[in-house]
C-alpha angles and dihedrals in degrees: 000000000000125000100233129053114215113217115189113215112218116198142150092281098057105021097105092045093050096041096097091050092048093051093045092050092052094043093052098040123115087208138347124226116208136195132173130206109211137195089234146313102233122221105005092197089069090053089061093055108141094223107082093208092055091044090054091050091053091046091051091050090053093049090052094051107034129056144230110240098175132024119199120204122181114182115202115196117187105225100175145355110217125198107161139137114227118201131191139156092285095051139272139310130200115219117195113167146147107221120206136188106215126201116183127192132187107203115197111216134185125192111229091208130069114284139177126248129204114216092215093053092049093049091049092053092045091052088054095051101262111163109219092175088063091051094051092045100042108013117133106246120231138168128222131246129015126001113281105189132032096209104049125154116249110292143161093271089061090047089059089050088057088063090054093043092061095041096230124178110247128212125201138166116236083344110176093097091045092051092051092050093045090052097045098040103038108019122027145311110305116252118250096236131057093225091055090049090051091049091051092050091051090058095040093054107031092166091058148261119251127195114201092199091056090047092050094047098046108021108028105039091220119181090233131010108200113122104253094045092050091048095051092042092051091048090059093041092048092052091048091052091050092050089053093051092250127135111287142154127262122186137197132186131216112273096254114176111252094235096050111129123241093028118119112202108208123188107230108169099070092122090067093055099039116109112196092192092060094046101104099163090129093235124130120216116272100237093201092054093042092057103033105024092237139071128200091221091056112176091358092066111112092209129081122275091177102140093201089056092047094051095045098043095045093056110113091236091052091051091052091048090053091053097260116151096228108177102160129093121290089253123038144102113339091211090060090054091050091047091052092050090047091052090051091051091050091052091049091050093052090054090058096071102127123096096251092053091049091053091049091050092050090050090049091051091050091052090048092052090051090053091049092051090052090045092053090050092067106132114261110235116225117195126192092279095050095252116163125210130190118193097206093058095038093235094160097141135310113224132168088220093056092046090050090052092050090050092050093048092052090052094046092052090047089054090050092053090057092063090213103112104089105165136032095230095057114115113243095248117152090251095051094051096037098243102117090127093050104044123106094013115123122194118252117201113238094007129106091213129061130235103263117222101210144111107263125215093254099029126100130192116260122263092237091056096045090052095048108037096065089055091048093050095042102041129061092230097189 
């Protein structure tokens, strides 16, 4: 595995030039991971409505009023399936791997119609280095709803149709909102009913839709299931499996020249080099961020949001090494782990009730505050686009392309764990990769059941979809 992930920025300046490469990457992919950056999601309380039909109506309303400002596509192409035994003078080694060529694109998009913006969403993206000036200057313009003109120049809506044309499996993380935006912004007007939407999706993606958050929640028993935690966790797990001679994932990237414009080289293997024991920044883990992947205090939080630190320190072995009395299973609820550590800390604090211990504790707190003040004085780096990065909170850029790659990597390693993929030329059908029980199930927040992508007994596909999909499948739209 290489140390830097190349993400190709696609914008209005280079779209036509990169179009053949985009189409070839989609056409040759075993599966495509997708992520959308949005201008907001409205009232989140409505999105947790217990009635699925009402929740879909609120989701549709959001997709009709807000906009996609960045579309991440990460195309994973299985190049080989290796199952060999290597021998040398020191002994033998079993290599079992699925090898992928990965091409990742970050497509800047700009809705040509009026759209809403949430202040919180914009601040979040700004804090993570998102460049709105670049979007407004170079974003590929699109309109919502059904097609308006027959003879349009190549555009991002047609790029999405390429994905449908070649019937590729798609992978998302907590993907119901993404699916609604993809449909409304790049395909057609959203159906009024959830069952009709599900029926349309079934026909649009005949090789399946996979949601890595659903898989993690219901089939992997992960301590936490937000995207970055899962990605780092699976990186460690994948390496461990490879070292043991078990099935694992190996990836390669196209040999892009280092000086090629519009390519963002992102380091992505930091978890392998991070040493929690040598991290003496004086910051405790932010429990809220560790469990949920977000914190209301954001950059003002005086605790660590370092995802590498979170993943390493919340491993059962790491807890034992630090003196934690971890008695639960190796995989389980992250909140239970945190609660056990918190209880231990409370007991230790109660034992320090004499005057000398109190003085020592006050001195320790004062030293910690001094460390935090120094930590917060780390110079803020300003690049040419005015992006700001803060090491403590890991705000080293937030890109739809990077998120799409993380989603695809999680899925690829999950496929490897199943030991079902036996040849590189096998189509990624649910049966061939052993995920028949996990396909077409999209995670629903606050529900113990997923959103099922299927054609119901009394549900028909929408008229807009039935009029468009034959043209997409028949015509070479780009």
